[in-house]
N, C-alpha and C positions, 0 to 999 in steps of 0.2 A: 502494500500499500503504500503511499504516498508520504512522503517527509510535512511538516506544517504550512512548511513555507512551500513545497510542490503544491498542497490540495490546496492554498491561496492561488493559488494560478493557475488551477485547471477549473477553481470554482468561479475565476472571472473568464475564463472562457464559454463554456457553459453556459454563464448570464445571459453572456452576451448572445446567445446564439437562439437560449432559451427564454430571459427572461426569466428564470427561475434563478432565488441568489440560495447561496449552500449546496451546490449540487458536487458529490468531488468523485462519482462515478455512477456508471448505468449497468445493473444487473442483468439476468436473463438466461434462457434453460434452453436446453436443446435435445431431440434423448437421439444417441447410439446408435447404432442396428447391430445385434449383436446375435450370434449361434446360441440361444441359450440353452444350458444344462440339463437334463432328465430333469434334475427332483430341483421343487421349486419353479416349473416350468411359468405359471401362471403370477406371478412374482413380478414376472419380468415384460409381459407383456401389457402395455400403453393404452392410453388410450386412445388410439388410431389402429388400432389391433397389431402391433409390430413387438417385437422381441428386441429391447433397449435397456443403455445406461442412460440416467439423467447424466446431464453435463449442465454445470452451470460457471456460469463464469460473471465476471466483473472489470468493463474495462474503462478509460482515463478516456479523454477529450481528445485524443488521438488514434483511441481503440487499442492502444497499450493495455495487454492484459494485468489486470493488478493481481485477480486472485480465482482461481480456479476449481472445479470440485466432480467428479465425478467417480461416483461409490454407492450411492441407491438402485436401484431396478424400476426399469420402466413404470411398475405399478403406479410409484408416489410420488403425492401430489408436491405442489410448485416449495407450499410455507413448509413441508417435513422437509425436503434438499436442503431450505435455506438455513431449517433450524438445526439441521445435524453439520453445517458444513465448516471448517475450520473456522472462518471470517465473522460467520454469527457468534461462536463463541468464544473469539477474542476482538468482538471486535469496541471494547475499552480499552485492549492497545493496540490497535492498526486503525483510530479515524483519530482526528486530529481531535487536540480535550478546549483549545477555542474557533471561535467560530470564525468559518471560514471568509 
């Protein structure tokens, strides 16, 4: 994740583009198609009915990946993917302490 100085610069660029203050990253997810093991097959079937792992990524204003998580099966809800991510568990140490 960005340092406090980097976060201020990133927030300025995001605000110029979006008119929304305090943004230092954009988060989204995607499904990575896999060949699923025979056991637990149903856990890997996502809402689009193919087997996958969920990829969650956070990028900055230059589309540089700042955090990536890819460990839960496709049937998991996006909120659960965020909740178990390293970023979410360590948000206090990974985000600026002051307003950017």
